[in-house]
C-alpha positions, 0 to 999 in steps of 0.5 A: 812916265806913261803918256796917259798917266793913270796915277798911283795905286796902293793898298788900303786897309780892308777895314776901310771898306766897311767903315762908315764916316760922319756922312751917310751914303750919298745916293741922290743929288738931293742928299749931296746938296744937303750934306756938301753945303753944310755949315761945318766949314772944316773937317780934319778928316772926312769920309764919303760914300757915294753910290757911283761916279755919277753921284761923285759928279754932283759932289764935285759941283762948286758951292759957296761955303762948302766944307774943306778938309786935309784928309778925304776918303771917298768910297764908290759903292758901285764901281765899274772898271772900264778895262781890267788894267784900269788905274785912273789918273788924279786931277789937280789938287792944291797942296797934294801930299799923298793919294792912296787908291784901291780898286776892287773890280770883282766886288765892283768897288773903289776907294781913294784917300787924298791928303793935302798940306792945307784945307781944300774944298771937298768939292775940289777934291771930288772933281779931281777924283772923277778921272781916277774912277772913270774915263774923262779925257779933257775937252781939247781944242784951240781957241775955244771959249773958256767955260766955268761953272759958278758956285751954286750953279746947281745940278742942272749944269751937269748935262751941259758939260762936255766932260764928266769933270766940272770946270770951276772958276779958277783963282787968278795967279796974282803974279800973272794977272793981265790987263783986262784978262778975266777968269773965264770967257763964259760963266754958267750960273744959276741966275744973273746976280751980284757976281756980275760986279766981280768981273769973273767972266766976259760973258755969262749965261744962266744954266736955264739959258744954256739949256734952252740954246739959241734959237730957243727950244723947250725940249728937255736936255739929257746928260750924255755922261749918264744917258748913253749905251755903254755896256748895253746888251750885245745884239748877237745875244738873246735879251734877258727880258722884255718890259711894259711901262705902267704909270702910277701917279709920279711913279713909272714901273717896268714890269717884266713880260717874261721871266728874268734869266740871271746873268753875271754881266747884268750889272744890278739888273737882276736885283729882286726889288721892282724897277721903278723911277720918278717920271718927273726926275732925270734917270740916275746912273743906277737906273741906266745900269738896269736898262742895259738888260732890257731890250725893249719897253712896250708903251701900248698900255699908256693912255696918256703921257704924264708931264715929265715922262717925255723927257724920260723917253729921251733918256731911255732912247739914248741908252739903246733900250727900244721904246715902242707901240705908243698909242696914237691917242697918247699925244706928245707935244713937239716941245717935249720930245723930238718928233722923230723920237715920237714917231719911232716909239709909236711903231710896233716891235718884236724882240729879235737879234742882230741888224734889225734890233740895232737899226731900231735902237741906234735910230732912237739913240741918234735922235735923242743925243742929237736933239736933246744932248745937253752939250749941244745946247751949250755949244749953240748958246755959247756960239750965239753969246760969245761968237766962238765955236764950242763944237769940236771940228773934225778933220777927216784924213784920206790917203790914196794911190787910186784917184778914181775913188776919191770923188765917190768917197768925198760925196759920202763925206758931203752927206755927213750929218755932222757939220763941223768937219773938213776932209784932207785928201793925200794923193800918194804918188799920183796926180790930183783928181778932177773933182769938177763932176763930184757933188760935194756941196759946201764940203771943205776939201784940201788936196795934199800931194806927196811923192810915191816913195813916201811911206804910207804912215808919213803920208797920213802924218802930212795930211794931219799937219795940213789939217785944222780939226780938234778931232782926227779921224781916218777913212779908207778909200774903198770902204763904205760910210753912211751919212751918220758915220762922223756924227756917230764917232763924235757922239762916242767921243763925248759920252765915253770920254775915251782916248780913242774911239772907233767902229769895228769891221762888224759889217763886212762885204766879200767882193769875191763871193758877193756876200755881206756878213754881220760879225760878232763883235762886242760893241759899246764897250771900252776896248783896245781894238778898233778899225783903222778906217773908222777911228777917232781921237783928239789932236792933242792925244794924237800929237802926244802919241806921235801920230802914225809912224812912218811905216809902209803898213800896220800904221793904224795898229801902231797907234793902237799899240801906243794907246795901250802901252802908254795907259790910254783907253779905247772905246768901240761904238756900234758899227752901223754906217761903216762897211769894210770891203774885202776885195778879191784881188788885193787886201792887206788883212792876213786873215783868210775869208773863211776865218772872217766868215766863221765869226759871223752870225748874219749873212746876206747874198749880195751887197747890203747897206747896214743902214737900210732896214728890212 
């Protein structure tokens, strides 16, 4: 069986594609709540049509008295295959008899039918179906408090979760009950109530308490599983449209300021109906898909910012759509939007391509995800409540035969904005470096010495064995990394839920000709290739793959090959903060310099840090 098993695929009668079951198509969380919470306790056969995977997540929320079934068919009306070979993997379903799956990437639809030997709550089956339709790598780590969602916690709990799936309160196995062992360490509930007497969890938080974090913040949360840049416009291609924001009561409308250019990869952006959204409600996944085709939104026509709109600004910023030109008179309170976002969206902007566009969009994205990301709020509240960490710890692995380079690399790591990390340095057949003169602050560094005759891959593996992180990433000793590098990878891991994430050699410096180039790479896409010096994956996935093979070279490629052949999924995030350096005297990349330059669309004379603007 493949390591990353994606389940079985089977043909289903074409008539099912057009068959409407007893439930209407569910397009909003309200429709899901009204239907999934019905008094119809058991449905022998149930057929559900959901707008997209995000609506399926709402259907997966635990509910008291929810209907059960032994035969559930779920059709995704708008489905996007992460990769052409996607097959997904069904989660745990009690009493599973059979699952039939049909994917139709061309028509952007998917369908699954689950049959069980006894009635199972529909929300439980829906939760198991999520990783069948979308990447949902389990949130893995040692010693994390077990978080569970109580029945009736409500839709507001979804932005707080680290995965697309919903962790329910699992039943206790009678024969395995332990003394004082409760079913969860931290229970998320709508409110403190009678469930306290049920001894379900050691600690409890209301969804509102978790969303406000500790210390308390009033800023709204965004859902990283929905509000993210996946599939955004490629920065080396012209945008299809620009837009201005117009407010009419509770409705915000995006009016294009130039004619739309139809494009096959625009998702449903080129639909004829106007693009509008409710300023007081979170942007749904359907709206985020439309934002992919909009490079920027002009806010210059706003005289004020209505209640709720600031939260929509945070959601839009997380998608990489550039907000700009907000008038000085349109004030936004600090508790409504992170000040760095407010400052950024006041600046003017002109449509462009390349580095200048990426600098603006990524600046907004980082601030929105860091200051408004729901999972980060939950992690803060969980640590204050339970005393235990929920944020993943990152182990940065560096193997080198050039000890003189180590202080400089470690100083770059000491400036990282992601705090939960350590660096393991493998000195490969050379003496350990003197770090007394390096400015490392409180960076946790571990030095591991291995003999020179140890293969490069084996040296890296030894570093992983000496590490303690939940996530593993690798550095190259002669590349350049900005202070946001590790944070960028962790964010991509959280919102993509891919098995492996990474940056690419999009920004490249040629030492021999003293030239920096920006190459054309498709980023913010699920992809099977990432740069070896900028990849990240969970320790559990790394161990399951066998880690780096004990080879003298191509060790990173060996990991990527096994992710591919064993059914895993990779994701490329934007490459700001990482510069691959092509040295004049020595390099292992077989491509010639002329081949690498040929793939560039921006060039600068001399060394240029990608993080530095014009």
